[in-house]
N, C-alpha and C positions, 0 to 999 in steps of 0.2 A: 660439390666439394667445398669444404670450408675455406675461409679466406686465409687460414694459417698455412695452407699448402699440404696438410695431411690428407689421407685418403678417406676420411670419414665423410659420409654424405650429410648434407644439411637436412634438418628436420623438414617434413612436408610443409610446404607453404613458406619456408624460410629462404630468403634470397639475400646473400651476403651484401649485395649492392644496395639493398634498401635498409640495411642495419637491423634486419629481423622485424621490420615494421608490420609485415602481414601476419605473422604469428600463426600461420596455419589456417587462417579463416579466409574463406572466399566469399566475402560479403560486399565486395566492390569498394571497400574503404581502405585507404592507405594510411593506417594509423598504428602506432605502437600500442602495446597493452596499457601503458600509462596514459596515452592520449585517449584510448577507448574508455578507460576508467574515468578520466576527467569529463568526457562527453556524457557518459552514463550517469555520473554524479549530478551534473547540471540538469539532465532530464529528470532524474529522481527528485531533486530539490523542487523543481517546478511542480511536479505531481503532488508532492507533500504539501506544498503551500495551499493548494486547493482543498485537500481533505482536512488539513490541520485547522484551517480557519473555520470551516463548518463545524467541526467537532468541538472546538474551543468555545464558539458562540453557544452551541447547545449545552455544553458543560456549565458555562457561566450562568445561563438561564436556569438550568436545573438546580444549581446551588442556591439561587435566590428564591426559588419556590418554597423551600422549607421554612422560610421566614415570613410567609404570608399567613394571615388569619385563616384563610380557607384551607390551608394545608392541615391544620389541626383538626378539621372536621372530616377529613378523608377516612373512609372505612379502612380496616386493616389490610384488605386485599389491595386497595389502591396504594397504600403506604408501602407495601411490599413491592409492588410494581415500580414505584418511584425509587426505592432503594436499589433494586436491580438495575434500573436505568442509569442512576448516578454512578454505580460501580462500573457498568459497561462503558459509560462515557469517560470515566476516569482512566480505565484501562486503554481505551482507544486514544485518548490524549497522550498517555505515556508512550504508547507504541509509535505514534506519529511524531512525537518530539524526540524519541529515542535516537533516530539517525543523526540528529544535530549533536547530541551529547556524545554519541559514539565517535563522530568525526572529530570533535574537539579533543577527545581523550587519546585518539590515535594519530592525530595530525602530526605531520613531519616524520613519521616512522616509515614512510615509503611502502605502505600497505593499502594504497587506495583501492586496488582491485578487490581485496578482501572486504574493505569498508563498504564498497558499493554492494557487494553480495549481502552482507549483514543488514545494511540499511534498507535494502530492497525487501528482505524478509520481515523486518520490523514494520515497514510500510504496508506490506500485504496483511500482516496480522492486524494492523490498525484499520485497514479497510474492512476486514472481516468483522471487527468489533463495531463498525459503524451500524451494525444491527441495532445499536442504541437508538437509531432513528425510529425503528419500528416499535420499540418498547415505549419510547416517548410518545409516539403517535397513539399507541394503544391506551396509554394513561390519559392523554388529553381527550381522546374520543370517548372513553368510558366516563370521565368526569363531566364532560359537556353534553353528551347525548343520552347516556344510559340506554343505548339501543342494542338490541341483540345482534345486529349486523356488524358491530364493531370488530369482533375477531375476524370475520370474513373480509372486511375492508382492509384491515391490517395485513392479513395473509396475502391479499391481492397486491398490496404495496410491497411486501417482502418478496413476492415472486417477481415483481417488476425490478426491484433492486438486483435480485439474483440474475435476471435476464440481462440487464444492462451492464452489470459489473463483472459477471463471470461467464454466463452462457454464450453471449454474443462474441466476446473476445476469444473464448475457447473454440467456438465454431469457426471463426475466421482463421485462427491459428491452425486448426485441423484441415481446413480447406487448402491453405497455403502448403502445408506439408504434403497433402494428397497430390498436389501438382508437381511434387519433386523439387520444390524450391528450397534453397538453403535458408539458414537462420538469418534474419536481418541484422 
């Protein structure tokens, strides 16, 4: 029953004594939706810092390559790979910086839970765009080795990224669900 004394039942997981802090989630945390959003935002910002630094270093390096004398001697295929790599790195940079701009523009509007959702989506897109690493590796190995194994090496590295970044976390998530555990 609600605290106002009427006969309406409280929503599942809601306890008038805790001010609605549980919000229907049985994850062992006693936090309001706003507190949860604050915690999730902090977690997300820490994750972004790692990915953002790496992609910004790569992007800066890639931008400087075009101004070297060796760049002018690249065959058209390698120049095309370079352009694709720079565009992907630029898109990844934008996606990984996007949550900061998003937060600044909506700050103080009391929509942090929505901000966390959108920032998380942008971060995920940025991680997907980190495939830039494989195109950069492909270009470097083509230019330095001229070896027919280069596509196979890069494919192996891409598979490693997919395993580390997606397959393993999804496998662990699936195993946790299979045991009947709730969302963390």
